[in-house]
N, C-alpha and C positions, 0 to 999 in steps of 0.2 A: 698219348700216348704211344710210343715204338713201336708196332709193327715187328716179331724178331721169331729164329729161326732156330729149335734144337735141334742136333740128332743125338737119339739115342741108337744106345751101343752094348749088348749084353752075350758074354757066352759062358758064364758061369753060373752054378748054381739056383741053376731054374731058368733060364736065357728070359726064356714066358713071361714068368712068373714079378721077375724086376725090371723089363721092360713096360709092364701093365703096372705097378708101384708105381716105376719113377711117372710116367704118363699120371697117375693119380695127384701121386706129389707136387709137382705140374699146378694141374688144378689150384693148388691151395700156398703159392710161392703171395710174398707181400706185393699190393701195390698192381696189383697181373692179372689179365684174367687169359689160362688159351684157348680160345677161336677152333683150335685146329686139329687132327691130329691122323699122318696116314694111317698106310695098313700096319701090320706087322710085315715084315723079312724075312728070307730067310736069306745068306750073305756064306761066303767062305771064308776062311779067316786073310788079313790083310802081314803080310810078314810074317813070323812060324807057321809054318801049314799043320805042326802035331799040337795044335790044339782043336777043341772043338769048333763047331760054325759060328755062327754069330745070328741071333736077333736080332731088327734094325729099326728106324723108325726114325717120322724124324717132326714136332712136333712146332706147333704157329704157336706163338702168346703177342699181345698188347700187355705191354709195362709204361710204369714211370720210375721204374732200378734204373738209374744209371750200367753203364757194362758192366765192369766193377763191382756195383754191389748182384746181377741178375749174374754174376761168375760166381761171386761166393755164393751163392744161397745152392747154386745149381753141382757148387763142388760138398756144401755139406752134404745134400740128397745125393752126391756120391756115396761120401763115407757114409751115411745111414744105415747107406746098400750095400755095406764093408763095404769098398772099395778100401782097396788097400797103391796105392803108388806106390809104383819098383821104377827104376833107372829103363827098364826092358823096354825099347820103344814097338809097338804092335802086341807083343802079346796078352793072353789070358786078361780075364778083366771082368767080376761083376755085373758094372754098374762102368758105363763112358755119360756124362752128357755135354754134347756140345756147342756152342752157340755159334751160328755158318752164318750168324745175318745179326744183324742191328740195323733194324732199318737200311740207310743207304752209306752209316757211316761206315772210315776207315780206318781204324786202328791199330797202329805195329809200336804195342807196348812189351814189354820184359816179360807180365803176366799173357797176354790174353791180345789176338791177331785178328783180327773181323776184315775179312769174311776170311771164315778157316781155313790156315795154309793150303790143306789138300781137297775139299768140298770138290776142285775140278776133275780129280777125276776117280773123283772116289763111285763108281754104280750104288752106293748103301745107304752114298747121301743123295745124288741126283736123282736117283729115279724115284726114293717116298716123295720127295721134293714135291718135282715134277708133277707129282698124282693132288696135291692142293694146293701146289701153288703156279698152275701153267703158263701162266702169261709173265708171268715173274721174270724179270730188271735185276742182273746186281749193279753193283756201285758201277765198277769198271763199265755198267752198256753192257753188257752184253749179257746175251737171253739165254733164261732158265733150257730154251729148246734148245738150243745149239748145241748147248755143252753135252745135251744126251745125248745127238747124235754121234756125240765125238767118242761116246763113252763105252765098254758093252759089257753088257749084263752079267757077265764072271761068273753062269749059275746063278746070279738073283734070282729070287722069285717070294711071291707072295706068298704070307706062312700062313700054311692054313692047321686047324688043328686035327 
Protein backbone atom coordinates (compact mmCIF):
# COMPACT_ATOMS: atom_id res chain seq x y z
CA UNK A 1 0.00 0.00 0.00
CA UNK A 2 1.23 3.46 -0.91
CA UNK A 3 0.31 6.61 1.00
CA UNK A 4 -0.97 9.36 -1.28
CA UNK A 5 -2.28 12.88 -0.82
CA UNK A 6 -5.02 14.34 -3.01
CA UNK A 7 -5.88 18.04 -3.11
CA UNK A 8 -9.57 18.89 -3.43
CA UNK A 9 -10.86 22.20 -4.78
CA UNK A 10 -14.21 23.58 -5.92
CA UNK A 11 -15.77 26.98 -6.51
CA UNK A 12 -18.92 26.19 -8.51
CA UNK A 13 -22.25 24.41 -7.88
CA UNK A 14 -22.18 24.51 -4.06
CA UNK A 15 -18.44 24.07 -3.46
CA UNK A 16 -18.86 22.76 0.10
CA UNK A 17 -21.20 20.02 -1.12
CA UNK A 18 -18.85 19.29 -4.04
CA UNK A 19 -15.87 18.87 -1.69
CA UNK A 20 -17.83 16.68 0.74
CA UNK A 21 -19.13 14.53 -2.13
CA UNK A 22 -15.57 14.14 -3.47
CA UNK A 23 -14.34 13.06 -0.03
CA UNK A 24 -17.15 10.50 0.11
CA UNK A 25 -16.20 9.26 -3.38
CA UNK A 26 -12.55 8.88 -2.32
CA UNK A 27 -13.75 6.54 0.44
CA UNK A 28 -14.95 4.18 -2.28
CA UNK A 29 -11.87 4.05 -4.51
CA UNK A 30 -10.96 0.45 -5.43
CA UNK A 31 -8.03 -1.14 -3.59
CA UNK A 32 -7.76 2.01 -1.44
CA UNK A 33 -8.66 3.44 1.94
CA UNK A 34 -9.25 7.06 2.92
CA UNK A 35 -7.19 7.39 6.08
CA UNK A 36 -7.50 11.10 6.87
CA UNK A 37 -8.90 14.35 5.54
CA UNK A 38 -8.16 17.95 6.46
CA UNK A 39 -10.72 20.53 7.41
CA UNK A 40 -12.36 22.44 4.59
CA UNK A 41 -10.66 25.75 3.83
CA UNK A 42 -11.84 28.85 2.02
CA UNK A 43 -9.37 30.47 -0.38
CA UNK A 44 -9.28 33.25 -2.90
CA UNK A 45 -8.95 32.12 -6.52
CA UNK A 46 -5.57 31.62 -8.09
CA UNK A 47 -5.44 33.30 -11.49
CA UNK A 48 -8.49 35.27 -12.68
CA UNK A 49 -10.07 37.06 -9.70
CA UNK A 50 -13.52 37.41 -11.32
CA UNK A 51 -14.66 34.05 -9.98
CA UNK A 52 -16.00 32.79 -6.65
CA UNK A 53 -13.74 31.81 -3.76
CA UNK A 54 -12.71 28.17 -3.50
CA UNK A 55 -13.33 25.49 -0.93
CA UNK A 56 -10.21 23.31 -0.52
CA UNK A 57 -9.09 20.27 1.45
CA UNK A 58 -6.44 17.56 1.29
CA UNK A 59 -7.22 13.85 1.67
CA UNK A 60 -4.77 11.12 2.61
CA UNK A 61 -5.33 7.65 1.18
CA UNK A 62 -3.46 4.40 1.10
CA UNK A 63 -3.80 2.54 -2.16
CA UNK A 64 -2.68 -0.40 -4.24
CA UNK A 65 -3.63 1.48 -7.40
CA UNK A 66 -0.82 2.57 -9.69
CA UNK A 67 -0.40 6.34 -10.11
CA UNK A 68 -2.16 6.31 -13.50
CA UNK A 69 -4.99 4.10 -12.20
CA UNK A 70 -5.45 6.58 -9.35
CA UNK A 71 -5.43 9.47 -11.83
CA UNK A 72 -8.12 7.72 -13.91
CA UNK A 73 -10.23 7.25 -10.77
CA UNK A 74 -9.90 10.88 -9.65
CA UNK A 75 -10.72 12.16 -13.14
CA UNK A 76 -13.81 9.92 -13.20
CA UNK A 77 -14.94 11.44 -9.88
CA UNK A 78 -14.41 14.94 -11.33
CA UNK A 79 -16.53 14.05 -14.39
CA UNK A 80 -19.27 12.49 -12.27
CA UNK A 81 -19.48 15.75 -10.34
CA UNK A 82 -19.84 17.85 -13.47
CA UNK A 83 -16.24 18.84 -14.22
CA UNK A 84 -15.76 20.03 -17.76
CA UNK A 85 -12.10 20.31 -18.75
CA UNK A 86 -11.31 23.53 -20.61
CA UNK A 87 -8.15 25.11 -21.93
CA UNK A 88 -8.57 27.93 -19.40
CA UNK A 89 -6.03 27.43 -16.65
CA UNK A 90 -7.06 28.35 -13.10
CA UNK A 91 -10.64 29.06 -14.12
CA UNK A 92 -13.74 28.19 -12.11
CA UNK A 93 -14.64 24.52 -11.72
CA UNK A 94 -17.08 22.23 -10.00
CA UNK A 95 -14.28 19.98 -8.79
CA UNK A 96 -10.53 19.65 -9.07
CA UNK A 97 -8.76 16.59 -7.65
CA UNK A 98 -4.97 16.69 -7.88
CA UNK A 99 -2.68 13.88 -6.79
CA UNK A 100 -0.05 15.93 -4.99
CA UNK A 101 2.08 13.09 -3.62
CA UNK A 102 2.23 9.36 -4.34
CA UNK A 103 4.50 7.87 -1.69
CA UNK A 104 8.03 9.11 -2.35
CA UNK A 105 7.72 8.70 -6.10
CA UNK A 106 8.78 11.35 -8.56
CA UNK A 107 6.82 11.11 -11.81
CA UNK A 108 7.09 13.37 -14.83
CA UNK A 109 4.98 12.02 -17.66
CA UNK A 110 2.65 13.51 -20.22
CA UNK A 111 -0.39 12.77 -18.03
CA UNK A 112 0.97 13.10 -14.52
CA UNK A 113 3.53 15.11 -12.56
CA UNK A 114 4.24 14.09 -8.97
CA UNK A 115 4.95 15.83 -6.69
CA UNK A 116 2.32 18.15 -8.11
CA UNK A 117 4.16 20.89 -9.99
CA UNK A 118 2.66 23.83 -8.07
CA UNK A 119 2.18 22.48 -4.58
CA UNK A 120 5.19 24.28 -3.06
CA UNK A 121 3.66 27.72 -3.74
CA UNK A 122 0.01 26.98 -3.02
CA UNK A 123 -1.23 27.85 0.43
CA UNK A 124 -4.52 26.06 -0.25
CA UNK A 125 -2.55 22.81 -0.61
CA UNK A 126 0.24 23.29 1.94
CA UNK A 127 -1.79 24.40 4.96
CA UNK A 128 -4.43 21.63 4.73
CA UNK A 129 -1.60 19.13 4.12
CA UNK A 130 0.21 20.42 7.21
CA UNK A 131 -2.97 19.87 9.24
CA UNK A 132 -3.00 16.12 8.50
CA UNK A 133 0.72 15.39 7.96
CA UNK A 134 2.75 17.88 10.02
CA UNK A 135 5.96 15.83 9.88
CA UNK A 136 5.81 15.09 6.16
CA UNK A 137 9.02 15.06 4.18
CA UNK A 138 8.78 15.41 0.40
CA UNK A 139 10.62 13.15 -2.05
CA UNK A 140 13.34 15.79 -2.51
CA UNK A 141 14.01 15.78 1.24
CA UNK A 142 12.38 19.14 1.96
CA UNK A 143 10.16 19.34 5.00
CA UNK A 144 6.54 20.43 4.72
CA UNK A 145 6.92 22.72 7.76
CA UNK A 146 9.69 24.63 5.97
CA UNK A 147 7.61 25.03 2.81
CA UNK A 148 4.64 26.34 4.81
CA UNK A 149 6.84 28.90 6.56
CA UNK A 150 7.73 30.33 3.14
CA UNK A 151 4.16 30.67 1.83
CA UNK A 152 1.75 33.38 3.00
CA UNK A 153 -1.81 32.40 3.90
CA UNK A 154 -3.26 34.91 1.37
CA UNK A 155 -6.58 34.98 3.21
CA UNK A 156 -6.78 31.19 3.50
CA UNK A 157 -8.97 30.23 6.46
CA UNK A 158 -10.70 27.17 7.84
CA UNK A 159 -14.24 27.14 6.49
CA UNK A 160 -16.87 27.32 9.20
CA UNK A 161 -20.51 26.60 8.35
